[in-house]
N, C-alpha and C positions, 0 to 999 in steps of 0.2 A: 504493500500500500504506500509506503514511503517513497518507493521508486516512482509510482504513478504521480504522486504529488510533486516530486521534483521535476518530472518531465512536464507536468502541467504548467510549471513556472516558465518554461521555455517559450511557448506561444504567448504567454502573458507579457514576458519581457520584450518579445518582438513587437507586440502591439504598442507597448509603452514607448519603445524606442522610435517606432514609426510616427507616433503622435507627437513626440518631442521634436523630432527633426522637422516635421512639416509645419509646426508652429512658426518656424523661422524660414524654412525653405519649402513652400508648397510645391508638390510634385505635379507634373503634367499628366493628363489622362493616358497618353501612350505608355508611360512607365507603370501606372496602375494596371492597365490592361495586360501588360506583359507579366506582372506578378500574379494576376488572377488566372491567366492561362497556365502558368507554371504550377500554381497551387491546384488547379482543377486536374491537371495531368497526374500529379502525385496522388491526390485523393482517389481518383478513378482507378488507378493501378492498385492502390491499397485495398479497395473493395474487391477487385478482380483477383488479386494475388493472395491476399491474406484472409479477408472476412468471409467472402463467399465460400471458399473451400472449407473453412472451419465450420460454417453453418451446415454445409452438405455432409461433412463428416459426422456431425452430431446426429444426423438422420432423425429429425423430429419435425415432420412436415407441418403439422397443425400449429405447433408453437412458432415455427418460422413464419408462417403466413400471418398469424395473429400479431407477432412482433413487427413484421413489415407494415401491416396496416396501421398499427398504433404509431409507428414512426411517421407515416404519411399524414395521419390525422394531426399529430403534434406539430409538424412543420407548417401545415396549412393553417392551423390555428394561430401560429406565430405570424404568418403572412397576413392573416385577417386583422390581427391586432395592429400591425404596422400600418395597414390601410386606414384604420379607424382613428388612430391617434398618432402621437409623436414617435420618433424612431428610437429613442433611448431605451425604453423598456423592451421593445422587440429585439434590439441588438443584445441586451443583457440576457434575455431568454435564449437567444440563438447561441450565445457564448456558453451559457450553462449547458445546453445540449452538446456543444463542442467538447466540453469537459467530460460529459457522459461518454461521448464517442471515443475520446482518448482512452478512458479506462476500459471501454469495451474492446478496443484494439489490443490492449495489454492482456485482457482476458483470453483473447484469441491466440496470443503468443507474443513473446518479447519483440520479435522482429515486426509483427503487425502493429504493435504499439509504437515502435520507433518510427515506422513509415508514416503512420497517422500523425504522430507528433510533427514530423517534417511538413506534411501537407497542411496541417492546421496552423503551424507557425507561419507559413507563407500566407495563409488566409488572414490571420490576425495582423500580420505586418501590413497587408493591403488595407485591412480595415482601419488600422491606425493612421495610415497615410491618407485615407479618404475622409475619415470622420473628424479629425482634428481641425483641418481648414474649414470644414462645413460648420462646426460648432463655433469657431471663431467668427465666421461671417454672420452668424446669428446674434452676435453681440455678447456672448459669454466671456467672462474674464479667463485669463490663463489659469488661475488657481481653480476655477470651477471646472474647466476642461480637464485639468489634471485629475481632480477628484472623480470626475465621471469615468475616466479611463481606469482609475484604481478600482472603481466599482465593477467595471467590465472584467478586469483581471480576477477580481474576487468571484465573479460568476463562473469563470472557467474552473477555478480551484474547487468551488462548491459542487459543480457538476461532477468533477472527478471523485470527490469524496462520496457523493451520493451513489455513484455507480460502484464504487469500491465496497459499499455496504451491501450490495446485492449478492446473495449466495450463487455461486456458479458451479455447484457440485452435481448438477443433473443435466442431462441432455436437453430437456425441455426448457430449463431456465437459460442455458447457453444459447439455444436456438432462438428463443424469444428476444434476448438481448441483442444477438447478432442481427436478427431480422430488423429490429428497430434501427440499429446502427446503419445497416445497408440502405434502408429506405431514406433515412435522414441525410446520409452522405450523398446519395444520388441527387436528392433535391438541392443540396448545397452546391453541387457541381453545376447542374444544368439549369436550375432556376435562379441561382444567385450569382455564383462566380462568373459563369459564361455569359449570362444575360447582361450583367454589368460590364463585363469585358468588351462586349460587342456594341457598347454605346459609342465607341469611336471606330473609325474605319480600320479594319485589320490590315496589317502588313505581313509579308511572308515571315519575317523574323519573329513577329508577335505570335503568329499561328504556330510556328515551330516550337515555341516555349511549352505548349501543351504536350507535344510529343516527347520533348526532352524530359518534362516532368513525369510522364508516364514511364519513361525508360529507367528512371532512377530506382523505383521499387523492384523492377525486374532484375536489374543488376545486383541490388542488395540481396534479393531473394536467392540468387545463384551463389553469392559469396557467403551467405550465412550457413 
């Protein structure tokens, strides 16, 4: 459990660093798009290489389907909340789910957790790069922006702690948790990261970042 908490601090630190840098040097959309493509590639490969095989190995179809549908309902509820109100609370909930997913990755195996940590670190870095200038433009003070990002980081750690308390000593529980994680991660990739990444015109180098990101877990999987 301590390992999971330590790894949860990595995406937290990446988000804080991105937010701090962009308060002084706001990034351009092409840079954000490249980071989002890279993160999407890593997370997609983590699902394909680590989580999906672990769920199939557990061989509990009903639990897998229930977990998958629960993950879908959860992310759609977060999206609905974002549409009805401000962005801060939905972002915090999204990061809480990210913490859950990180712990789920470690439940699937050490390498799965490490790969997910890498993908989520790139995601939170992109988030920090994007949200800090946006909050500053809304008139919030630097101190307020810093505390908001501290709260975001706490949401990641709380998510990891919550998932760590879930017993994973049965095939049904493992399949339920992995199904939830797979559904939520696929939504993260295709409805959030890639959707936002395509708000600017793609260049060949930017598109290539997705495939390079996908390659990283494949290489790590062979080396492990």
